N, C-alpha and C positions, 0 to 999 in steps of 0.2 A: 361124795363118798371118799373117805380117807383110803389111801392105798399104800399100806406098808409093804416093805420089800421082804420081810421075814414072816414065815408062816408060823407065828406064835399066837396062842390064845391070850386074850387080855388078862385073864385071871393069873396067868403064869408070870407076867412081866410088868404089870402096872405098878409104878411107884407114884403114890399120891402127889399131886402138885402143891396143894395147899398144906404146908407143914409149918405155917407161921401163926395159925389161929390163936394159939395160947401164949405167944411170945409178947411180952410187955415192952420189949425194946423198940418195937416199931409202931408208928401211928397207924390208925385204921386206913388212912390214905395210902401209906407206903405198903401196908400189907396187901391192899387191893392191887397196887401197881406191880408188886412182886409176883402175885398170883397170875396176873394177866400176862406179864412178860414171860414167865416160865411156861405158861400155856402156849404162847407164840412159839417158843422153842420146840415144844412137843409137837405142835402142828407141822412145823418145818421138817422135823424128823419123820413123822408119820407119812408126810407127803413124799418123802424121799429126796428132799432138797438139801440135806445136811452132808457134811464131808468129814467123817470120823469125829475128831474132837475140835475141828477148826470151824471157821466162820462165826459170825457174831450178830446178835440183835441187841440193840441198846435202847434204853429209855431214860430220857432226862427227867429228873424228879421236879416237883413243884418249886423247890428252892432255887431252881435254875443254876445251881452251883455244882451239882453232882448228878451222876447217872449210874444206872445198873448195867452190868455186863456179865457174861458167863465166865466161870473160872476155867482156865486152860487145863484140860484133863478129863472132863466129863463129856460124854456124848449128849446130844440133845435129848435123848430119851431118859437121861438121868437128872436133868435140870429140875430143881424144885424151887419154890419161892424163897426158901431160906438159903439156898446155895449161891444165889446171885451175889456178886461183889459190887459194893458201892465205891465208886472212885470219883475224884474231883476232875475238873477239866485239865489239870496238869498231870493226871495219871496216878496221883497219890491215893493209896487205898484208905478209905474212911472206915469201911466195914468189910471184913473179909468174907462174911457169910459163914455158913456152917462147914466149910472145908478148909484145908490148909494149903490150897492150891493158889497159884498166882494168876494174873490175867495175861493174855497174849499181847505182846508189845505191838504187833501189827494191827490188832483190833483196836487198841487204844489210840494209835496214831490216826488211823482212818476215821474212826467214829468221833473222836474228840475234835478233829478238824471240821467235821460237818456240824456237830452240835454247837461248836463255838461260833461258827459263821452263819448258821441259819437258825434263827429263833423259832421259826415255824416247824423245824424238823425235830419234833419231840421224840419220835421213834425212828430208828435207822436200822435196816436189815440188809445184811450182806451174805450172798450165797454164791456157790460155784457149781450150779447145775451144769451138766454137760451141754445141753442146748444153749444155755445162757453164756457159758464160756466160749462155745463155738461161735455164737453170734458176735461176741466181743472180739473175735479174731478175724472177722470178715471186713473187707474194705467197705462194703455197702453199709455196715453197721446195723443198727436196730431199725428194720424197715417197717413203715406204717402201712402194712398190707392186710392187716386183720383188725377186726373190731377190738380184740384184746390189746393189740399194740396201740391203737388210737385211744384206748381208755386209760393209759398210764400217765398222760400229760406230757410235759416237756422233758426231753431226753438230752443229757449232757455226756461228754466223753472225757476220759483222762487216760493219757498214754502210759504204757507200762514202763516202769523204770526199775523193776525188781521188787523184792519184798518191801511192803510199806512199813518200814521200821525207823525211818529218820524223821525227826521233827521238821527238818528242812522241806520235806515234801508236803507238809500241811498247807502251806501257802499256795502251791500249785494246784492241789486238790480243790481248795476253796475257790480259786480263780476259775478253774474249769467247770466247777459245779454251778457257779452263778447264783443269782438270788431267787430263781423260781423253778428250777428243774425238780421234778419229783422222782426221776430215775437217772442214776449215774452209771454209765457203762465203763467199767475199768477194762481197758484194752488188754487182750490176752490173759484175762483174769476172771471177771465175773460181773455180777449185777449188784447195785446198791439201791434200795428203795427207801424213800423218805415219806413220812407222814406226820401230820400234826397230832394224830392219835395212833394208838396201836392198831385200832380197827382200820383206819385209813391206810396205814402202812401195809397191813396184811393184804388188803384189797389190791393195792398197787403191785406188791410183790407177786401175788397170785396171777394177775393179768400179765405182768412182765414175763414170768416164767412160762406161762401158756403161750404168749406171743412168740417167744423164742422157739418153743417146740413146733409151733405152726410154721414159723419161718424156715427152720431147718428142713421140715417135711416138704414144704412148698418148693424150696430150692433144689430138692432132689430131682425134680423134673427139669431143671435148667432155669436160669434167671429169665430167659426169653419167654418162658411160659407164665411168668408172674403177671397177674392183672392188678393194676393199681386202682384203689377205690376212688370213685369220682366224688369225694367229699373231703373237706379239710379236717385233719385230725383235731384241730381246735374245736370244731363244732361237736364232735363226739365227746371230747373231754368236758366241755361245758355241760352237755346233756347228762354225763355221768355224775357231775357234781350237783346237779339239781335233784331235789326231792330225795335226799339220802344217798345219792351216789349211784343209784341203779337206773335212773332215767325213766323208770316205768311205774314206780309206786305212786299212788295218789296221796300217800301220807308223807310227812316230813320226818326222815330219820337221818342221824348223823352218818357221814360217809363211811361205808364199810360195816356199819353196826349189824345189819341184818345178816350179812355173810358171816361175820365173826361169831355171832351168837348161834348160828346154825352149826358151826364147827364146835363150839363149846358144848352144845347139847349132845353131840356125838361123844365127845370126851367124857362128859359126866355120865352118860348112859353106860360107857365102858368101864366106869369106876375110877377115872382119873382124879376126881374131886378137885375141880379147877378153882373153886372158890368164886366163880363168876357171879356177880350180882346182875341178874338179867334185867335189862331195861324194857324189853318187849314182853308183853303179857300173852300167855297162851296156855292151853291145857297141858301141852307138852312140857313147858317150863315148870309149871306147878307140880307135875307128877314126878319131877326129878327129886323133889325134896320131901316126898311123903315117906 
């Protein structure tokens, strides 16, 4: 269930996500990518993980030379498919989208560093939730004490050196991230989730945010009261990657797909018009388009 922080009715505030349907300047593939990434922004906003006009979620496009990022100035609740900015790996704007806004330099430096170093990181999401930032300030770091924590995979750390606005920091980010981590904890800063698809990135981000909430709550009773699980996190991670990422389904689904489409159905029922092309078949999905 989405949990917005503002008591507003959807009819009063909804801005449709899919506003590129009639635009000929974008291919069908890019239209779908734009709609899906804009939907990710909306989810982060509705879950309360956003921070005013800051933080970023990026998606590398199929040409492997450019990616989409939010314009600096819009809240996540205002992001639409057409408003996303297309930039190349050097930060040059290829397509400004439907606004006259620029991109955040810190967002470009961090995300371009990851996209250029990790071919598997097609989608990268960075948030500053209070529990996530709190865990990033702890000496103990991101603790593998909950199922959610063990579900995110390998965790890497990058020490705080101020605002991420210098190209010189890219190399240290890439070195600290390494070749296989799916979560990067930016010390005294926040969380960065990586996924080979938007769906997988959303699932990792969700579990990471939840794990930090659990850790902060658990540590309120003192670290001496923490019970460490008697299982390797690697075993849980491998199980989560089997059979669609949930470890319980008897059918094979792409990691994060079922969770993602469940959230898209909520948005579509609320009138957000996500443009989602549902891969799972159900009476609920079919009823959305009658």
